[in-house]
N, CA, C and O atoms as CSV, one atom per row, in Angstrom:
chain,resi,resn,atom,element,x,y,z
A,1,MET,N,N,50.007,85.132,94.743
A,1,MET,CA,C,51.008,85.866,95.509
A,1,MET,C,C,51.800,86.761,94.559
A,1,MET,O,O,51.901,86.483,93.364
A,2,SER,N,N,52.340,87.800,95.087
A,2,SER,CA,C,53.128,88.703,94.249
A,2,SER,C,C,54.426,88.028,93.828
A,2,SER,O,O,54.880,87.082,94.472
A,3,VAL,N,N,55.022,88.519,92.741
A,3,VAL,CA,C,56.225,87.909,92.187
A,3,VAL,C,C,57.369,87.873,93.194
A,3,VAL,O,O,58.191,86.957,93.154
A,4,ASP,N,N,57.440,88.850,94.095
A,4,ASP,CA,C,58.540,88.855,95.061
A,4,ASP,C,C,58.327,87.869,96.208
A,4,ASP,O,O,59.140,87.813,97.130
A,5,MET,N,N,57.249,87.094,96.161
A,5,MET,CA,C,57.027,86.063,97.168
A,5,MET,C,C,56.922,84.673,96.526
A,5,MET,O,O,56.442,83.731,97.155
A,6,ARG,N,N,57.371,84.553,95.279
A,6,ARG,CA,C,57.293,83.270,94.590
A,6,ARG,C,C,58.642,82.631,94.356
A,6,ARG,O,O,58.694,81.460,93.981
A,7,TRP,N,N,59.724,83.338,94.556
A,7,TRP,CA,C,61.050,82.824,94.243
A,7,TRP,C,C,61.964,82.920,95.451
A,7,TRP,O,O,61.890,83.876,96.223
A,8,GLU,N,N,62.829,81.923,95.609
A,8,GLU,CA,C,63.813,81.932,96.698
A,8,GLU,C,C,65.176,82.288,96.126
A,8,GLU,O,O,65.501,81.931,94.993
A,9,ARG,N,N,65.956,82.986,96.910
A,9,ARG,CA,C,67.296,83.363,96.497
A,9,ARG,C,C,68.211,82.150,96.571
A,9,ARG,O,O,68.116,81.356,97.506
A,10,ALA,N,N,69.088,82.005,95.598
A,10,ALA,CA,C,70.050,80.905,95.574
A,10,ALA,C,C,71.242,81.248,96.468
A,10,ALA,O,O,71.719,82.383,96.477
A,11,VAL,N,N,71.713,80.260,97.211
A,11,VAL,CA,C,72.916,80.436,98.023
A,11,VAL,C,C,73.881,79.288,97.736
A,11,VAL,O,O,73.491,78.122,97.665
A,12,ALA,N,N,75.152,79.656,97.573
A,12,ALA,CA,C,76.210,78.673,97.338
A,12,ALA,C,C,77.547,79.367,97.499
A,12,ALA,O,O,77.661,80.579,97.319
A,13,GLY,N,N,78.548,78.587,97.839
A,13,GLY,CA,C,79.883,79.132,98.026
A,13,GLY,C,C,80.458,79.798,96.792
A,13,GLY,O,O,81.262,80.721,96.924
A,14,GLY,N,N,80.078,79.367,95.599
A,14,GLY,CA,C,80.637,79.906,94.369
A,14,GLY,C,C,79.910,81.105,93.794
A,14,GLY,O,O,80.348,81.656,92.784
A,15,LEU,N,N,78.812,81.527,94.407
A,15,LEU,CA,C,78.081,82.695,93.912
A,15,LEU,C,C,78.574,83.954,94.613
A,15,LEU,O,O,78.854,83.940,95.812
A,16,THR,N,N,78.676,85.035,93.858
A,16,THR,CA,C,79.084,86.297,94.468
A,16,THR,C,C,77.944,86.861,95.304
A,16,THR,O,O,76.776,86.718,94.944
A,17,ALA,N,N,78.274,87.487,96.393
A,17,ALA,CA,C,77.266,88.016,97.319
A,17,ALA,C,C,76.593,89.281,96.791
A,17,ALA,O,O,75.504,89.635,97.242
A,18,ASP,N,N,77.232,89.967,95.836
A,18,ASP,CA,C,76.673,91.232,95.375
A,18,ASP,C,C,75.672,91.086,94.226
A,18,ASP,O,O,75.126,92.085,93.757
A,19,VAL,N,N,75.422,89.844,93.763
A,19,VAL,CA,C,74.429,89.580,92.718
A,19,VAL,C,C,73.443,88.550,93.256
A,19,VAL,O,O,73.846,87.536,93.826
A,20,SER,N,N,72.174,88.809,93.077
A,20,SER,CA,C,71.120,87.944,93.592
A,20,SER,C,C,70.536,87.087,92.465
A,20,SER,O,O,70.012,87.607,91.480
A,21,HIS,N,N,70.638,85.755,92.631
A,21,HIS,CA,C,70.123,84.806,91.640
A,21,HIS,C,C,68.938,84.052,92.219
A,21,HIS,O,O,68.804,83.916,93.435
A,22,VAL,N,N,68.075,83.561,91.325
A,22,VAL,CA,C,66.936,82.734,91.716
A,22,VAL,C,C,67.401,81.291,91.813
A,22,VAL,O,O,68.121,80.806,90.940
A,23,PHE,N,N,66.984,80.596,92.889
A,23,PHE,CA,C,67.269,79.173,92.984
A,23,PHE,C,C,66.331,78.429,92.047
A,23,PHE,O,O,65.117,78.627,92.079
A,24,GLY,N,N,66.907,77.569,91.213
A,24,GLY,CA,C,66.123,76.739,90.311
A,24,GLY,C,C,65.951,75.362,90.925
A,24,GLY,O,O,65.083,75.160,91.775
A,25,ILE,N,N,66.770,74.417,90.499
A,25,ILE,CA,C,66.744,73.051,91.024
A,25,ILE,C,C,68.011,72.344,90.551
A,25,ILE,O,O,68.647,72.773,89.589
A,26,PHE,N,N,68.362,71.282,91.219
A,26,PHE,CA,C,69.539,70.478,90.869
A,26,PHE,C,C,70.819,71.310,90.838
A,26,PHE,O,O,71.567,71.272,89.862
A,27,ASP,N,N,71.065,72.060,91.912
A,27,ASP,CA,C,72.277,72.867,92.067
A,27,ASP,C,C,72.445,73.930,90.985
A,27,ASP,O,O,73.571,74.276,90.629
A,28,ARG,N,N,71.345,74.447,90.464
A,28,ARG,CA,C,71.399,75.471,89.418
A,28,ARG,C,C,70.543,76.677,89.781
A,28,ARG,O,O,69.523,76.573,90.463
A,29,THR,N,N,71.005,77.827,89.295
A,29,THR,CA,C,70.160,79.012,89.373
A,29,THR,C,C,69.162,78.944,88.233
A,29,THR,O,O,69.309,78.124,87.327
A,30,LEU,N,N,68.177,79.773,88.265
A,30,LEU,CA,C,67.190,79.791,87.197
A,30,LEU,C,C,67.836,80.127,85.857
A,30,LEU,O,O,67.386,79.654,84.813
A,31,CYS,N,N,68.898,80.948,85.882
A,31,CYS,CA,C,69.578,81.325,84.644
A,31,CYS,C,C,70.622,80.312,84.203
A,31,CYS,O,O,71.263,80.504,83.170
A,32,GLY,N,N,70.808,79.227,84.968
A,32,GLY,CA,C,71.671,78.134,84.522
A,32,GLY,C,C,73.030,77.995,85.178
A,32,GLY,O,O,73.778,77.084,84.819
A,33,ILE,N,N,73.383,78.846,86.114
A,33,ILE,CA,C,74.667,78.703,86.801
A,33,ILE,C,C,74.574,77.497,87.719
A,33,ILE,O,O,73.617,77.365,88.482
A,34,GLN,N,N,75.576,76.608,87.647
A,34,GLN,CA,C,75.560,75.406,88.471
A,34,GLN,C,C,76.727,75.432,89.448
A,34,GLN,O,O,77.879,75.618,89.058
A,35,VAL,N,N,76.407,75.242,90.732
A,35,VAL,CA,C,77.402,75.185,91.792
A,35,VAL,C,C,77.007,74.039,92.719
A,35,VAL,O,O,75.883,74.005,93.220
A,36,ALA,N,N,77.913,73.114,92.944
A,36,ALA,CA,C,77.610,71.979,93.817
A,36,ALA,C,C,77.207,72.469,95.201
A,36,ALA,O,O,77.840,73.363,95.764
A,37,GLY,N,N,76.157,71.880,95.737
A,37,GLY,CA,C,75.704,72.239,97.073
A,37,GLY,C,C,74.816,73.465,97.140
A,37,GLY,O,O,74.483,73.920,98.234
A,38,MET,N,N,74.422,74.011,95.997
A,38,MET,CA,C,73.545,75.181,95.990
A,38,MET,C,C,72.207,74.813,96.634
A,38,MET,O,O,71.727,73.687,96.500
A,39,SER,N,N,71.629,75.762,97.318
A,39,SER,CA,C,70.334,75.520,97.953
A,39,SER,C,C,69.525,76.807,97.949
A,39,SER,O,O,70.064,77.889,97.715
A,40,PRO,N,N,68.214,76.683,98.212
A,40,PRO,CA,C,67.410,77.891,98.337
A,40,PRO,C,C,67.668,78.548,99.681
A,40,PRO,O,O,67.861,77.872,100.691
A,41,SER,N,N,67.669,79.837,99.682
A,41,SER,CA,C,67.836,80.604,100.905
A,41,SER,C,C,66.518,80.643,101.667
A,41,SER,O,O,65.471,80.294,101.122
A,42,ASP,N,N,66.568,81.058,102.900
A,42,ASP,CA,C,65.350,81.302,103.666
A,42,ASP,C,C,64.748,82.660,103.313
A,42,ASP,O,O,63.730,83.061,103.876
A,43,TYR,N,N,65.381,83.359,102.384
A,43,TYR,CA,C,64.942,84.697,101.994
A,43,TYR,C,C,64.402,84.689,100.578
A,43,TYR,O,O,64.856,83.914,99.737
A,44,TRP,N,N,63.432,85.553,100.316
A,44,TRP,CA,C,62.859,85.683,98.994
A,44,TRP,C,C,63.846,86.340,98.052
A,44,TRP,O,O,64.676,87.148,98.468
A,45,TRP,N,N,63.752,85.988,96.781
A,45,TRP,CA,C,64.480,86.684,95.734
A,45,TRP,C,C,63.562,87.792,95.248
A,45,TRP,O,O,62.416,87.526,94.886
A,46,MET,N,N,64.033,89.007,95.233
A,46,MET,CA,C,63.188,90.153,94.894
A,46,MET,C,C,63.636,90.759,93.569
A,46,MET,O,O,64.702,91.368,93.486
A,47,PRO,N,N,62.816,90.590,92.531
A,47,PRO,CA,C,63.200,91.032,91.190
A,47,PRO,C,C,63.391,92.538,91.055
A,47,PRO,O,O,64.103,92.989,90.157
A,48,GLU,N,N,62.776,93.312,91.919
A,48,GLU,CA,C,62.889,94.770,91.795
A,48,GLU,C,C,64.182,95.323,92.400
A,48,GLU,O,O,64.502,96.496,92.206
A,49,ARG,N,N,64.912,94.503,93.116
A,49,ARG,CA,C,66.169,94.983,93.702
A,49,ARG,C,C,67.222,95.199,92.630
A,49,ARG,O,O,67.259,94.496,91.621
A,50,GLU,N,N,68.068,96.175,92.867
A,50,GLU,CA,C,69.101,96.542,91.908
A,50,GLU,C,C,70.072,95.406,91.625
A,50,GLU,O,O,70.592,95.311,90.514
A,51,ASN,N,N,70.333,94.536,92.609
A,51,ASN,CA,C,71.311,93.467,92.417
A,51,ASN,C,C,70.701,92.172,91.877
A,51,ASN,O,O,71.408,91.169,91.773
A,52,ALA,N,N,69.406,92.164,91.531
A,52,ALA,CA,C,68.766,90.983,90.951
A,52,ALA,C,C,69.332,90.752,89.550
A,52,ALA,O,O,69.320,91.655,88.713
A,53,PHE,N,N,69.820,89.555,89.303
A,53,PHE,CA,C,70.436,89.241,88.023
A,53,PHE,C,C,69.393,89.305,86.907
A,53,PHE,O,O,68.315,88.721,87.026
A,54,GLY,N,N,69.712,90.010,85.830
A,54,GLY,CA,C,68.767,90.264,84.755
A,54,GLY,C,C,68.211,89.015,84.089
A,54,GLY,O,O,67.011,88.950,83.820
A,55,ALA,N,N,69.056,88.018,83.816
A,55,ALA,CA,C,68.580,86.793,83.166
A,55,ALA,C,C,67.625,86.035,84.084
A,55,ALA,O,O,66.645,85.458,83.613
A,56,CYS,N,N,67.900,86.028,85.388
A,56,CYS,CA,C,66.978,85.398,86.339
A,56,CYS,C,C,65.648,86.151,86.349
A,56,CYS,O,O,64.584,85.535,86.386
A,57,ARG,N,N,65.709,87.466,86.317
A,57,ARG,CA,C,64.498,88.288,86.296
A,57,ARG,C,C,63.661,87.992,85.053
A,57,ARG,O,O,62.442,87.847,85.141
A,58,ASP,N,N,64.316,87.903,83.900
A,58,ASP,CA,C,63.608,87.635,82.649
A,58,ASP,C,C,62.943,86.259,82.671
A,58,ASP,O,O,61.772,86.128,82.313
A,59,LEU,N,N,63.685,85.236,83.090
A,59,LEU,CA,C,63.141,83.878,83.117
A,59,LEU,C,C,62.040,83.718,84.159
A,59,LEU,O,O,61.054,83.021,83.918
A,60,ALA,N,N,62.200,84.349,85.303
A,60,ALA,CA,C,61.150,84.296,86.324
A,60,ALA,C,C,59.862,84.922,85.787
A,60,ALA,O,O,58.767,84.434,86.065
A,61,GLY,N,N,59.998,85.994,85.024
A,61,GLY,CA,C,58.831,86.637,84.429
A,61,GLY,C,C,58.121,85.737,83.435
A,61,GLY,O,O,56.891,85.685,83.412
A,62,VAL,N,N,58.881,85.030,82.617
A,62,VAL,CA,C,58.295,84.100,81.638
A,62,VAL,C,C,57.545,82.979,82.359
A,62,VAL,O,O,56.414,82.652,81.997
A,63,ILE,N,N,58.172,82.397,83.375
A,63,ILE,CA,C,57.540,81.317,84.137
A,63,ILE,C,C,56.302,81.828,84.856
A,63,ILE,O,O,55.258,81.175,84.831
A,64,ASP,N,N,56.402,82.975,85.489
A,64,ASP,CA,C,55.257,83.550,86.199
A,64,ASP,C,C,54.075,83.796,85.262
A,64,ASP,O,O,52.923,83.571,85.632
A,65,ASP,N,N,54.372,84.261,84.048
A,65,ASP,CA,C,53.304,84.517,83.088
A,65,ASP,C,C,52.584,83.240,82.667
A,65,ASP,O,O,51.406,83.279,82.309
A,66,ARG,N,N,53.287,82.107,82.707
A,66,ARG,CA,C,52.715,80.825,82.282
A,66,ARG,C,C,52.081,80.044,83.430
A,66,ARG,O,O,51.348,79.084,83.188
A,67,TRP,N,N,52.347,80.435,84.665
A,67,TRP,CA,C,51.860,79.685,85.821
A,67,TRP,C,C,50.344,79.819,85.938
A,67,TRP,O,O,49.824,80.934,85.893
A,68,PRO,N,N,49.620,78.698,86.087
A,68,PRO,CA,C,48.153,78.769,86.170
A,68,PRO,C,C,47.684,79.602,87.365
A,68,PRO,O,O,48.238,79.498,88.459
A,69,GLN,N,N,46.682,80.410,87.150
A,69,GLN,CA,C,46.135,81.263,88.213
A,69,GLN,C,C,45.696,80.431,89.421
A,69,GLN,O,O,45.856,80.867,90.561
A,70,ALA,N,N,45.149,79.245,89.183
A,70,ALA,CA,C,44.659,78.392,90.271
A,70,ALA,C,C,45.785,77.876,91.163
A,70,ALA,O,O,45.526,77.416,92.275
A,71,SER,N,N,47.026,77.946,90.693
A,71,SER,CA,C,48.164,77.454,91.465
A,71,SER,C,C,48.963,78.573,92.109
A,71,SER,O,O,50.094,78.350,92.542
A,72,ARG,N,N,48.404,79.763,92.181
A,72,ARG,CA,C,49.149,80.903,92.698
A,72,ARG,C,C,48.810,81.289,94.129
A,72,ARG,O,O,49.388,82.243,94.651
A,73,GLY,N,N,47.911,80.594,94.770
A,73,GLY,CA,C,47.528,80.949,96.129
A,73,GLY,C,C,48.579,80.557,97.155
A,73,GLY,O,O,49.463,79.746,96.881
A,74,GLU,N,N,48.469,81.142,98.328
A,74,GLU,CA,C,49.427,80.892,99.403
A,74,GLU,C,C,49.461,79.418,99.801
A,74,GLU,O,O,50.521,78.900,100.153
A,75,ASP,N,N,48.325,78.742,99.751
A,75,ASP,CA,C,48.262,77.343,100.154
A,75,ASP,C,C,48.823,76.389,99.110
A,75,ASP,O,O,48.999,75.207,99.406
A,76,THR,N,N,49.108,76.855,97.907
A,76,THR,CA,C,49.616,75.983,96.853
A,76,THR,C,C,51.117,76.071,96.688
A,76,THR,O,O,51.688,75.303,95.913
A,77,ARG,N,N,51.777,76.980,97.389
A,77,ARG,CA,C,53.220,77.180,97.230
A,77,ARG,C,C,53.994,76.080,97.938
A,77,ARG,O,O,53.804,75.847,99.131
A,78,VAL,N,N,54.871,75.401,97.197
A,78,VAL,CA,C,55.690,74.327,97.745
A,78,VAL,C,C,57.093,74.478,97.184
A,78,VAL,O,O,57.254,74.713,95.986
A,79,SER,N,N,58.098,74.349,98.014
A,79,SER,CA,C,59.475,74.381,97.554
A,79,SER,C,C,59.846,72.997,97.045
A,79,SER,O,O,59.880,72.036,97.815
A,80,VAL,N,N,60.122,72.893,95.760
A,80,VAL,CA,C,60.481,71.609,95.166
A,80,VAL,C,C,61.764,71.093,95.778
A,80,VAL,O,O,61.868,69.903,96.075
A,81,ALA,N,N,62.741,71.957,95.973
A,81,ALA,CA,C,64.032,71.525,96.495
A,81,ALA,C,C,63.920,70.916,97.886
A,81,ALA,O,O,64.632,69.964,98.206
A,82,ARG,N,N,63.053,71.445,98.693
A,82,ARG,CA,C,62.928,70.929,100.053
A,82,ARG,C,C,62.179,69.609,100.093
A,82,ARG,O,O,62.175,68.940,101.126
A,83,ARG,N,N,61.541,69.216,98.988
A,83,ARG,CA,C,60.824,67.951,98.926
A,83,ARG,C,C,61.707,66.829,98.412
A,83,ARG,O,O,61.351,65.659,98.558
A,84,LEU,N,N,62.860,67.151,97.808
A,84,LEU,CA,C,63.742,66.137,97.225
A,84,LEU,C,C,64.433,65.309,98.281
A,84,LEU,O,O,65.209,64.412,97.952
C-alpha cells in the first residue's frame, strides 16, 4: 500500500489541530509526544500534506523503508492499538 495508507493520524485533547501527527502506540505519537487518552483517528495521516509534522514524516519513512515487502499488502494491515 502507498505510504499515505499505512499510518493513522493521532487524536488527543492536548494536540494542536493545525499539526498532523502519526499515532504510534501507548498514548504516543510516532515522534514521541505523549498525551493520555491519545488514539488513532479514523483518518489516514498523509505525509505529503503541509501540516504533517516533520519528525513524524522522517520516522514514518525510516519504518516504511524497513517494513518487509511481504507485509505490505492490504490483507496484512492491522491496527495494533485497536487490538490492545
